[in-house]
C-alpha positions as CSV (number, residue, x, y, z in Angstrom):
1,M,15.5,-19.1,13.3
2,V,14.6,-15.4,13.9
3,N,13.1,-14.0,10.8
4,A,15.2,-11.2,9.3
5,R,12.0,-9.2,8.6
6,E,11.2,-9.2,12.3
7,K,14.3,-7.1,12.9
8,L,13.5,-4.4,10.3
9,D,12.1,-1.0,11.4
10,L,8.6,-2.0,10.2
11,L,6.8,1.2,10.5
12,L,7.1,3.2,7.3
13,Q,5.7,6.3,9.1
14,L,5.0,9.4,7.2
15,R,7.6,12.1,7.3
16,P,6.5,15.4,8.8
17,D,6.3,17.1,5.4
18,A,4.1,14.4,3.9
19,A,0.3,14.5,3.6
20,A,-1.4,13.1,6.8
21,E,-4.3,11.4,5.2
22,V,-4.6,8.3,3.0
23,E,-7.8,7.9,1.0
24,W,-9.6,4.6,1.5
25,S,-12.2,3.1,-1.0
26,I,-14.2,-0.1,-0.8
27,S,-15.8,-1.6,-3.8
28,G,-19.1,-3.3,-3.3
29,R,-19.1,-5.5,-6.4
30,P,-16.4,-7.8,-7.9
31,I,-13.9,-5.8,-10.0
32,A,-12.7,-7.4,-13.3
33,Y,-8.9,-7.8,-13.0
34,A,-8.0,-5.7,-16.0
35,D,-10.2,-2.9,-14.9
36,G,-8.6,-2.9,-11.5
37,I,-5.1,-2.8,-12.8
38,S,-6.0,0.0,-15.3
39,A,-7.5,2.1,-12.5
40,M,-4.5,1.4,-10.2
41,E,-2.0,2.4,-13.0
42,Q,-3.8,5.7,-13.5
43,R,-3.9,6.5,-9.8
44,I,-0.2,5.7,-9.1
45,A,0.8,7.9,-12.0
46,A,-1.2,10.8,-10.4
47,I,0.4,10.1,-6.9
48,A,3.9,10.1,-8.4
49,T,3.4,13.6,-9.8
50,G,1.8,14.9,-6.7
51,D,-1.7,15.2,-8.3
52,A,-3.5,12.7,-6.1
53,P,-3.2,11.5,-2.5
54,E,-2.2,8.0,-1.5
55,L,-4.9,5.4,-1.7
56,V,-5.9,2.0,-0.2
57,W,-8.5,0.3,-2.4
58,L,-10.3,-2.7,-0.9
59,L,-12.0,-5.0,-3.4
60,E,-12.9,-8.5,-4.5
61,H,-12.2,-10.1,-7.9
62,P,-14.2,-12.8,-9.7
63,P,-12.3,-16.1,-9.6
64,L,-9.0,-15.9,-11.4
65,Y,-5.2,-16.7,-11.2
66,T,-2.4,-14.2,-11.5
67,S,1.3,-15.0,-12.4
68,G,4.0,-12.9,-10.8
69,T,7.5,-12.3,-12.2
70,S,8.9,-15.4,-10.4
71,A,6.2,-17.8,-11.5
72,K,7.0,-21.1,-13.1
73,P,4.9,-22.5,-15.9
74,G,4.4,-25.8,-14.2
75,D,2.7,-24.0,-11.2
76,F,-0.4,-23.5,-13.4
77,V,-2.1,-26.9,-13.2
78,D,-5.8,-26.3,-14.0
79,S,-7.2,-23.8,-16.4
80,R,-10.6,-23.6,-14.8
81,F,-10.3,-19.9,-14.3
82,P,-8.4,-17.3,-16.5
83,L,-4.8,-16.6,-15.9
84,F,-3.4,-13.0,-15.9
85,Q,0.2,-12.1,-16.3
86,T,1.2,-9.3,-13.9
87,G,4.3,-7.3,-13.2
88,R,4.1,-7.8,-9.5
89,G,6.7,-9.8,-7.6
90,G,6.0,-13.4,-6.5
91,Q,4.6,-16.4,-8.2
92,M,1.1,-17.9,-8.8
93,T,-1.9,-16.8,-6.7
94,Y,-5.6,-17.0,-6.7
95,H,-8.2,-14.2,-6.3
96,G,-11.9,-14.7,-5.9
97,P,-15.0,-14.0,-3.9
98,G,-14.6,-14.2,-0.1
99,Q,-11.0,-12.9,-0.3
100,R,-10.3,-9.3,0.6
101,V,-7.8,-7.8,-1.8
102,A,-6.2,-4.5,-0.8
103,Y,-4.5,-2.6,-3.5
104,V,-2.1,-0.3,-1.7
105,M,-0.9,2.9,-3.4
106,L,1.7,4.6,-1.1
107,D,4.5,7.1,-2.0
108,L,7.6,5.6,-0.5
109,K,9.5,8.8,-1.3
110,H,7.6,10.2,1.8
111,R,7.9,7.0,3.8
112,G,11.4,5.7,3.2
113,P,12.4,4.0,-0.1
114,D,13.0,0.6,1.5
115,V,11.3,-2.3,-0.3
116,R,12.1,-4.9,2.4
117,A,10.7,-2.7,5.1
118,Y,7.6,-2.1,3.1
119,V,7.0,-5.8,2.6
120,A,7.5,-6.4,6.3
121,S,5.0,-3.6,7.0
122,L,2.4,-5.2,4.8
123,E,2.9,-8.5,6.7
124,E,2.6,-6.6,10.0
125,W,-0.6,-5.0,8.8
126,M,-2.1,-8.5,8.2
127,I,-0.7,-9.9,11.4
128,Q,-2.4,-7.1,13.5
129,T,-5.6,-7.5,11.6
130,L,-5.7,-11.2,12.3
131,A,-5.0,-10.5,15.9
132,A,-8.2,-8.6,16.1
133,F,-9.9,-11.9,15.5
134,N,-7.7,-13.8,17.9
135,V,-5.8,-15.5,15.1
136,R,-1.9,-15.7,15.4
137,G,-0.5,-14.9,12.1
138,E,3.3,-15.4,11.7
139,R,6.1,-14.7,9.3
140,R,8.4,-17.3,7.9
141,E,12.0,-16.7,6.9
142,D,11.8,-18.6,3.5
143,R,8.2,-17.8,2.7
144,V,6.7,-14.3,2.2
145,G,3.2,-13.8,3.5
146,V,1.4,-14.6,6.7
147,W,1.0,-18.1,8.0
148,V,-1.0,-20.0,10.6
149,S,0.2,-23.0,12.5
150,R,-2.0,-26.0,12.0
151,P,-1.0,-28.7,14.5
152,D,-4.5,-30.2,14.1
153,K,-3.4,-31.3,10.6
154,G,-0.1,-32.8,11.8
155,R,3.4,-32.0,13.0
156,G,4.9,-29.1,11.1
157,H,1.7,-28.2,9.2
158,E,1.1,-24.6,8.4
159,D,-1.4,-22.8,6.2
160,K,-1.1,-19.5,4.4
161,I,-3.9,-17.0,5.2
162,G,-2.5,-13.8,3.7
163,A,-0.5,-13.3,0.5
164,I,1.6,-10.3,-0.7
165,G,2.6,-9.2,-4.2
166,V,4.3,-5.9,-4.7
167,R,5.3,-3.7,-7.7
168,I,6.9,-0.3,-7.4
169,K,6.9,2.5,-9.9
170,R,8.7,5.8,-9.3
171,W,8.6,4.7,-5.6
172,V,4.9,4.5,-5.6
173,T,3.6,1.0,-4.6
174,M,1.2,-1.1,-6.6
175,H,-0.8,-4.3,-5.9
176,G,-0.6,-5.2,-2.1
177,I,-2.2,-8.0,-0.1
178,S,-4.9,-10.6,-0.2
179,L,-6.5,-11.9,3.0
180,N,-8.6,-15.0,3.0
181,V,-11.9,-14.4,4.8
182,E,-14.2,-17.0,3.2
183,P,-13.1,-17.9,-0.3
184,D,-13.7,-21.4,-1.8
185,L,-10.4,-22.8,-0.8
186,S,-10.8,-25.7,-3.5
187,H,-10.1,-23.0,-6.1
188,F,-6.4,-22.8,-5.0
189,A,-6.0,-26.3,-6.3
190,G,-5.7,-25.0,-9.9
191,I,-2.2,-23.6,-9.1
192,V,0.8,-24.2,-6.8
193,P,0.1,-21.2,-4.6
194,C,3.2,-19.0,-4.4
195,G,5.3,-21.9,-5.6
196,V,5.0,-23.7,-2.3
197,S,4.5,-27.5,-3.1
198,D,5.4,-29.0,0.3
199,P,2.3,-31.0,1.4
200,R,2.7,-29.6,4.9
201,F,1.9,-26.1,3.7
202,G,-1.6,-25.3,2.5
203,V,-4.1,-22.4,2.5
204,T,-6.6,-21.5,5.0
205,S,-9.2,-18.6,5.8
206,L,-11.0,-17.1,8.8
207,A,-14.0,-19.2,7.9
208,D,-11.8,-22.5,7.7
209,L,-10.5,-21.6,11.1
210,G,-14.0,-21.6,12.5
211,L,-14.5,-17.9,12.6
212,T,-17.7,-16.1,11.4
213,A,-16.1,-12.7,10.7
214,T,-17.8,-10.9,7.8
215,M,-16.0,-8.9,5.1
216,E,-17.2,-5.7,6.8
217,D,-15.7,-6.9,10.1
218,V,-12.4,-7.4,8.3
219,D,-12.5,-4.1,6.6
220,V,-13.0,-2.3,9.9
221,A,-10.0,-4.1,11.4
222,L,-7.8,-3.4,8.3
223,R,-8.5,0.3,8.5
224,Q,-7.8,0.4,12.2
225,T,-4.6,-1.5,12.1
226,F,-3.4,0.4,8.9
227,A,-3.1,3.6,10.9
228,E,-1.2,1.8,13.6
229,V,1.3,0.3,11.1
230,F,1.7,3.0,8.5
231,G,0.8,6.2,10.4
232,G,-1.4,9.0,9.5
233,S,-5.2,8.9,9.3
234,T,-7.6,7.6,6.7
235,V,-10.5,9.2,4.9
236,C,-13.3,7.2,3.3
237,L,-14.2,7.8,-0.3
238,P,-17.2,6.5,-2.3
239,D,-16.8,3.3,-4.3
240,L,-14.4,4.0,-7.1
241,G,-17.0,2.6,-9.5
242,V,-14.6,1.0,-11.9
């Protein structure tokens, strides 16, 4: 079946009257979840009023689980790490070292107020980033995120390598994506990731696929492909220092 998101106009390009630059910050140490959310809330409020430009913030969290608005209590199966309730869409997910989290704060008033197209654009961003490492990431009609076919595990087996969780306030986006570079995949066993319990569907990472890409390599690819998908240019900031 052709995925409906494949047929969307994926590129939420900037309108001519919008700012051409998106700020870009990379944190060099793990950011506590509550601190990250607080900083993001403050920034999107400033973006909404026109007092700050759009921002993409790349970071890692210490090991933790988050629960989205569609999460089911039974999907939290092991309390080895703290669980945070969050207003983003989606279900349960894991964040931790070795996973690149990108908090994406874009003003959809200047890009097109279309949530489905925005989600498809985030998927496309990860797909193009993975392609830089010769990994074929794919969409699935019934599962948001980016998946990798795993015929080596058996017929019909697929693993998720990139997750998406989105919240929008005043048409400014919050949360974003997480891409598995080299996390401890056993940590995902504490939840039913994104509510997908079918044993054919697991999680993977670039390292699990046999690639030796560093986080810095992934960051370079993310920045290059962001401009291709979302348009405009990026300007690097110092670490936000949260």
